[in-house]
N, C-alpha and C positions, 0 to 999 in steps of 0.2 A: 704711476698706473694710468693707462689710457682711459679717458672718460667713456662711458657707455655711448654707443652710437656714433663715435668718431672713427675716422679711418686715417691712418698715417702710413707713410711709406715704410716706416721702421717697425710696424707691428709684426709682420711676418718674421723679420729678423729677431725680434724679441722673443717670439714664440719658439723659434728653433735654436735660440742661444744655447750653446754648450752641447747640443745634441750630436755634434761630430764625435765627441768623446763617447757618447752612448753607442753610436753606430760602430765606432772603431772597436770598442770592447766586445760587442756582440760578434763582430767579424773574427777577432783574434781569439778571445777567450772561449766563445761558443764553439769555434772550430777546434780549439785545443782540448776542450772538455770532451767533445765527442770523439776526438782522436784517442784520448786517453782510455776510453772504454774499449779500444781495440787491443790494449796492452794487458794481457792476462785476463783472468775471470773477474769482471766487474759487474756484469749483469747476472746475478745468481738467483736461481729459484723463482718463486712467484709469491704474491700475497693477494688474498681475496680474489683469486681467479685471474689476476693480471700478471703478466710476466715482469721480471725485473727491468727488462729493456723498455717495456711500456710505461712502467712507473717512472723510470729515469727520464724518458723523453717528455713526459708530462711534467716532471719536476723541473725541467728546463723551460718548457713552454709557458707555464703559469707565471713565474716571476717576470718573464719578458712581457707577457700580455699585461700584467699588473702594472709594471713600471711605465710602459707606454701609455696605459690608461691614465695613470697619475699625471704624467707629463702633459698630455693633451688637456685633461680636465683642469689642472692648475693653471696652465699657461693661457688657455682660452678664457678662463675667468679673470685672471689677473690683467690680461691685456685686451679688455673689451667687455668683460662681464657677460660673456656669451650665454652661459647657463642661466644666470640670474635673470637676464632680460627675457629669455624665452620661457623659463619655467617658474620664475618668481622664487619664493622661499623654498619651493620644492626642489630647486636646482641642486642645492647642497645635499639635501636629504637623499635624493636619488643617486648622486655621485658617491656619497658616503656608503650607501647600501652596496653599491658595486665594489667599493674599496674593501669593505669587510668580507664580502663574498670571496674576493681574491685572497684575503688573509687566511680564511678558512681553507681554501683550496691549496694554498702554499703549504700549510701545515699538514694537510692530508696527503699530498703527494710526497712530501719529504718523509713522512711516516711510512708510506707505502714503499718508497725506495729502500729505506733502511730495513724494513721488515722482510722484503723480498730477498735482500742480499745478506741477511743476518749470518754472523759467524765467519764471514770471508776475511776478516782482519786477524792476522796471527799475532795476538798480543795477550798477555795475562789478563784474565777476567777481572781480578781485583784492581789492576792498574786502570783499566778502562772505566770501571764503575767509580773509582776514586776521582778520576778526571771529570767524569760526568757530574759527580756531586759537587766538586769544586766550582765548575762552571755554572751549576744551577743556582748558586747563592747570588752572584751579581745579576744573573738573568732574572730571577724571581723578584729581586728588589727593584729592578728596572721596571718591570710590568706593574708592580705596586706603585712606584713613583709616577708612572704615566697615568694610572687610574686615580691616584690621590691628588696630584698637583698639576698635572699637565692636561689630562682629559683625552679620552680616546677619539672624541669628535674633532678635537684640535689636531690630533695626530693624523686624521684623515685630510687635513688641510683647511679647516674651518677659517683660518686667518686669510685665506685667499678669497673668501666669500663675504666675510663680515668685518667691517671696519672696527666694530666694538671689540673684537677679539684682538686685532692688531694693537689697540691701545693698551693692552695688558702687558706688552713687552715679553721678553724671553723669560722662561722659568728657570729659577736657580735654586730649587729645593729638591730634596731627595737625592736620587742618583744624578740629577742634573747639576748638583753642586760640584761634582767631580769632573764632569765632561758635558759640554753643551749639547752634544748629540748622543745621549745615553742610549736611545733606542737602537741606533745602528751599531754602536760600540759594544753594548752588552746584551740587548734584546735578541740579536741574531745569533747569540750563542746557543739558542734553542735548537738550531739546526745541527750544530756540532754535538749537542747532547744526545740527539737521536742517533747519530752515526756511532757515537761511542757506546751508547746503551745497547745497540744491536750488534756491535763489533762489525760494522758494515763499511767496507771500502767505498762502495757506491754512495752510501749516505754521507761520508766525509767529503767525497769529491763534490757532491751536490752542495754541501755546506760551504765549501770553499768558493764555489761559483756564486752562490746566493749572497754570501757575506761580502765578497768583492764587488759584486754587481750593485748592491745597495749603496756602497760608497761611490760608485760611478754615478748612480742616481743623485746622490748628494752633491757631487761636484758639478754635474752637468745640468741639473734641474733645481734642486732645493737651494743651494748656496746662492745662485743668482737671484732667486725669488726672495730669499731672506734679506739680501742686500737692498732690494727694492722696497720690501714691506717694512723692515725694521732699521734699515740703514747700517747694517753690520757686515 
């Protein structure tokens, strides 16, 4: 980690490390996702006075804004303590507030997409409900595990701001016993559940985008940071 107040030629390189993958994904997958909406009826109906197209575009824009926000916040803090030096202890609190606002917005836009396009997926209702229920079990246990053993503040990147959190090491309890990154593996099933529950093709398309995109975030942003923080 770069000490506060120092400048090194490699700081910018460290901040943008891995982001070529982030940019490439947005270029390829973002374009492909938008193109897929031209094939058949994907934007159906409306929800709460907003068209399906409007919900879907918001459903794409919010995750992009969220993950860019995380990348900048985490990297600026990790490589220069930019937020802590300027805002003190409030640096993380303000960052975390924005983080959780984006979480809420992601859920709301995904819900709006699925609700606006409900019934567009031609599949037996019992099959969709059964799949949604099956996915709900590991998803719910993951959120329980995050709250019980990991902590939602740590999920927002507290270890980038607080050396005391780094000393705790990685969590290996609850759902984290089975996979180190339970939140991305199982927590993001929530988006698939919405698409299945509403029988929504647009909802499932958005789920595929969001679930793939969060793994791009892991490879491009989080894994390099974990290597620096925990040496793994």
